[in-house]
N, C-alpha and C positions, 0 to 999 in steps of 0.2 A: 228706447233701449238700443242705442247704436252699437255697431260693431265694426271692427276692421277685419275684413274677410281675408284669410290667408290665400295666396295664389297657389300654394302647393296642394297636391292631392285633388286637383280639379281636372276632369277629363276633357276631351276635345269638345264635347257638347256642353261644357260649362256646368257639369253636374258634380256634386260633392258626395263622397262616401259618408256613411253614418258617423264614423269617428271624427271626421273633420267638422261635420255639422254639430256634433256634441261640443267640440272645442269652441266653435263660433258662438253658440247660443248658451252654453253652460248647462244644457239639458242632457242627462245621461242617456246612452243608447237604449238601455232597458226601458226608460220612460218614453222615448220616442216610439219604440215598438208598441208599448201599451197604448199610447194615444192613437196609433194607427189601428190596432186590432180591436180595441174595446169601443172606441168612439168614432172611428173613421175620420179623425181630424186631419190626417196626412195621407197622401197617396203617392209615395215615392215611386220612381221608375225602378225597374229591376234589370240587372245584367243577365246575360245568358246563364250564369251560375247562380242566380237568385239573390245577389247582393243588392241592397237598397242604395239608390242614388237619388240625391235631392237637388232640386233646382234652386235658383236664387229666390224664386217666389215661395218655395217651401220654407226657406230660411226666414223670409219676412213674415210668413204665416206663423211660424214658431214664436217669433218675437211678439206678435200680436196676442197669441195664446198666453204667453207669459205675462203680458200687461193685464189681461183679463183675470188671470189667476191671482196676481198681486192686488187686484181690487177686491178680492174675496169671493169671486164667482167660482163655484165648484166646477170641477172638470165636466160633470154631466150636463151643465148648462152652457158650456162654452160653444158647442155647435150652434145653438140658437143665437148666442151673443155675437158670433162671427158674422151673422147676417145683420146688416146695418139696421134693418127694420125692427129686429128684435133685441138690439143691443141695449137700449135704454131700459126696456122692460125687464130684461134679465138682470141688469144692475140694480134696479129698484126692488126686484123680488128677492134678491139674495143679499146676505150680509154674513160676517164672520160667525154669527150665531144661528144661521139658517142652514137647512139642507145637510149636505155631506159633512161639513165641519162640525156641526152639532152632534151628528151621529158618531163621528170619530171620537169626539171628546167624551161623549157618554160611555162609549165602549171602553175607552182607556180608563176613565174614572172608575167604572165598575171593576175593571181588572185590578186597579190599584187597591180598591177597598177589599178585594178578595185575595190580595197578594198573589194574583195569577200572572206571573211573569211571562208565561208562554202566550197568553192572550194579549198582554200588553205589547209584546214583541211583534206578534202577528198583525195587530192593528196599526202599529207604528210603521211596519214595513209596507202594509197596504197603501198607506198615505204616501210614503216615500216613493213608491212605484209609479205614482201618478203626478206628483207635485215636486217641484224643486225644494231643496232643503230649507231655504230661507222662507218660502211660503208656508211649509209645514210648521216651522218654528213660530211664525207670526200668528197663524190661525188655529194651531192645535196645541203645541207644546207650551208656549208662553201663557195662553189663557188657562190651560190646565194647571200650570204652576201657581198662577194667581188664585185660582179656585181653591187649591189645596192650602195655600197660605191663609186664605180667609177662614177656612175651616179650623186651622190651628189657632187663629186669633179668638175664634168663638169658643173653642174647646181644646185645651192644651193636649189632651190625649190623642187628638187627630194628628199630632206631629209625627207619630210613627208612620202614617201613610205618606206624609211628605218626605220623610227620610227614605222610605222604600223607593218612592218614585225618583228622587234625586240620585240615589245609588244606581238605579237602573239607567237613568240618563247618562250618568258619568261613565259607566261601562260602555254603553251604546255609542256615545259620542267618541270616546277614546278609540274603540275598535274601528269605527268608521273613518276616523281621522287617519289612522295608521294604514288602513286597507287601501285608501284612495290616494295616499300621499304621492305615489309614483306617477299619477295621471296628470299632474299639474305642472306644465312647463313655464308658467308665467312669472312675473316679478316676485322676488323673494321678500316675504314679510316676517318680521320678528313680532310675536304676540306674547304679552306678559301681563300679569296682574300687578296693580300698583302696590306700593308698600302699605301694609296694614289691611290688605284685602285677602283673607285666607281662603275664600270660596273659589274653587276652580270651575264650577259648572258654567257660569256665564262666559268664562274664558274659553272653555272647550266649545260651547255653542257658537261663539263668535269665530273661533279658529276654523271650525268646520264650514260655516257659512261663507267665510272668506275663501277657503280652499275650493269650495264648490263653484266659486266665481272665476276660478282659473289661476289663483295665486299659489305660489309655493310657500308653505307656512312652517315656521320654526316656533314651537311653543316652549316657553321657559317656566310655565307654571305660575301660581299665585304668589303674592306677597314678596315681590322682588325689590331689593334696595336699589335706589337710583344709580349709585356708583357701579353696581354690577351691570346695569343696563348699558352704560356707556361702553364697557368692555365688550359686552355681548354684541353690540352693534358693530364695533370694529372687527371683531373676530369672525362674525358670521357673514360679513359683506351684504347685509340686508339692504334693501332699497327703500324700506319704510319701517317705522316702529309703530305698533298698535298696542296701546295700553288699555286695560279694562279696570274700571273702578266705579264706586258710587259717589254721590254728590258730596258727602261729608269729607271723604278722603281727597277728592279733587279740590274742594275749597281750601283745605289745609295746604296742599302741595302748590297751589297757585300763588301762595304767598312768596315762595322762593324756589322750591325744587323744580317744578315744571318749566318755568321760564329759563332757568339756568340750563336745564337739560336741552331745551330747544336751541339755545345759543351754542351749546357744545356739539350738537349733531349736524352732520352735513346732509341728512336725509329728512323727509317729512315725518312729522309725529301726529298720530291720530289718537283720539280718545273714544272708546266705546263704552256705553253705559248711560245711565240717567245723570246728565250733567247738573240738573237742578235749575230752578227758576233763577234767572239773573246771572248764571255762570257762563252762558254762551258768549256774551260780549267779552268777558275776561279771558276766556279760552282763545277767542280770535285775537285779542290783543297780545296774548302770549305766543301766538303762532301755532296753536294746536287746533286741528280740524276735528269736529265731532262726528261720530258715526252712530248709527242706530239700526236695530233689527226690527223695530216696531212699525216702520213705514216702508212703503215700496221702494223709495229712493234713499233709504237710510245708509246703505253702503256704497251708493253711487260716487261719493268723493274719492274712493280708492281708484275706481276705474278712470275717473276724470283726471286724476293727478298722475297715475302710474301707467295707464294704458293709452294715453293720448297719442294721436298720430304725430310723428316727428315733423 
């Protein structure tokens, strides 16, 4: 997880204030403080006024912690995993279904089945205080959504619980997206749903994950006709376009619409979602780069393409 460290806001001793570290690593200040207080993972120096100052070694340690979290190791196991002798043991002992992640999912599932929005919110916030958004999505939110969908397939009446959880997520993601929008000074991305894709939940999840990586996000909502996308790109001065859609829609648009859109645009085009078996080669041929939130490196193409050192 490389970074290009900004030279601004570094004192004479080469130490960084917490806001600069948050920008470099993508980890919110509240999470950095929690890692320090609850688990002793970081030991920043302090100014005479008590402000935290982080060394370059601290920044590298944060990136290592992020790598471990993205492998599914719960934060409580990270101190052991940071010791090389216990690293492999910790990886083998933990999985997305073990320890803290299973506990979070069980608590949230119980809250959904009880329509207990307060408990749902508190549990979600507990996870977000310790883990980056994309890690929470990968090991908590997406598995819980899959669990609820399976319940619906087995018993249609369970659809009411899925609808409740999706409504909660839609409100939560929208509020968080707006609340943190001013904190992201990076490249400007335009995010929209493909034509015929009416669901905005995946779009909001993707937009927030991208925003948490330091991009400025403009969301246009679901089911957007391709001609409107061309105008939106021109008027917004976006540096990249990210489309969200499922394999059926993608396969249909690959016949004509997406290749033509790529030819018309002067900026990169990314596609987020399940592209489906056999579509990746066609996407690459059309000049479309796939993105995913299901793997640790799923969103890395954005950083590689738009944040590369000149």
